C-alpha positions in Angstrom: -12.7 8.7 44.5 -10.9 6.2 43.1 -12.6 3.1 42.2 -11.3 -0.4 43.8 -8.7 -1.9 41.6 -8.4 1.4 40.0 -5.5 4.0 40.4 -5.9 7.4 39.0 -2.5 6.7 37.0 -4.7 4.6 34.7 -6.3 8.1 33.3 -4.4 9.7 30.3 -2.6 12.7 31.5 -2.5 15.9 29.3 0.6 16.8 28.1 2.7 19.4 30.3 5.0 22.1 28.8 8.3 19.8 29.0 6.8 17.5 26.8 5.5 20.0 24.3 9.2 21.4 24.3 10.6 17.8 22.9 8.8 18.4 19.7 11.6 19.2 17.7 13.2 16.0 18.3 10.1 14.0 18.1 9.7 15.8 14.4 13.1 14.9 13.5 12.4 11.4 14.3 9.2 11.3 12.3 11.0 12.8 9.5 13.8 10.3 9.6 11.3 7.4 9.5 11.7 5.4 5.9 8.8 3.3 4.5 9.9 0.0 3.5 7.3 -1.1 1.3 5.0 1.5 0.2 2.4 -1.2 -1.3 2.4 -2.5 2.5 0.3 -0.3 4.4 0.9 0.1 8.3 -1.4 1.4 10.5 -0.2 4.3 13.2 -0.5 2.9 17.0 -0.5 5.5 19.2 -2.1 6.7 22.6 -5.5 8.3 22.1 -4.9 11.0 24.5 -2.4 12.6 22.7 -5.3 13.9 20.5 -6.5 15.8 23.6 -5.0 19.6 22.7 -5.6 19.3 19.3 -8.7 21.0 17.4 -11.1 18.3 16.5 -10.7 19.8 12.6 -7.4 18.1 12.7 -7.9 14.8 13.5 -10.7 14.6 11.3 -8.5 15.5 7.9 -6.1 13.1 9.3 -8.0 10.4 9.8 -9.8 10.6 6.8 -6.4 11.1 4.6 -5.2 8.0 6.7 -8.6 5.9 5.4 -7.8 7.1 1.9 -3.9 6.2 1.6 -5.0 2.8 3.3 -7.6 2.1 0.3 -5.4 3.3 -2.1 -2.2 1.2 -0.8 -4.6 -1.9 -1.0 -5.9 -1.3 -4.5 -2.3 -1.0 -5.9 -1.1 -4.0 -4.1 -3.9 -6.2 -5.5 -3.3 -4.1 -8.9 0.5 -5.1 -8.5 -0.2 -8.8 -8.3 -2.4 -9.0 -11.2 0.2 -8.7 -14.0 3.9 -7.8 -14.6 6.1 -7.1 -17.6 7.2 -10.7 -16.9 4.0 -12.3 -17.4 2.8 -10.1 -19.9 6.0 -10.8 -22.4 5.8 -14.6 -21.6 2.1 -14.8 -23.1 2.9 -12.2 -25.7 6.0 -14.9 -27.1 3.6 -17.5 -26.4 1.0 -16.1 -28.6 3.5 -15.3 -31.2 5.1 -18.7 -31.3 1.7 -19.7 -31.5 0.5 -17.9 -34.5 3.7 -18.3 -36.0 3.5 -22.3 -36.4 -0.1 -21.8 -37.7 1.4 -19.9 -40.5 4.0 -22.4 -41.3 1.5 -25.1 -41.1 -0.6 -23.2 -43.6 2.3 -22.3 -45.7 3.1 -26.1 -46.1 -0.5 -26.9 -46.5 -0.4 -24.0 -49.9 2.7 -25.9 -51.0 1.0 -29.2 -51.0 -1.8 -28.0 -52.7 0.2 -26.4 -55.7 2.3 -29.6 -56.2 -0.7 -31.5 -56.1 -2.5 -29.5 -58.5 
């Protein structure tokens, strides 16, 4: 018996043969998708009843791989924020310039000492 306020259409329906024949079109659509920014993880949204006709081991592997990829993506995103070639170059140029100033000052000091002696 259907509870008041709920209809039988609220329940997920198992796929019928017509829906399974559309997998070729679905696979072509999925394979054609592009990932715009691989450092930005986007979770796939799907109705949970789509897992109904799949052996449980497959979702376990897929979900585990999804979690690994999410973690890897987050780590790479954080790592990409730490340093860039430009920031390292700027730092190195600043350090070389500072050392150059110190050496010039030291050379000037040596010349002054030689002239005074």
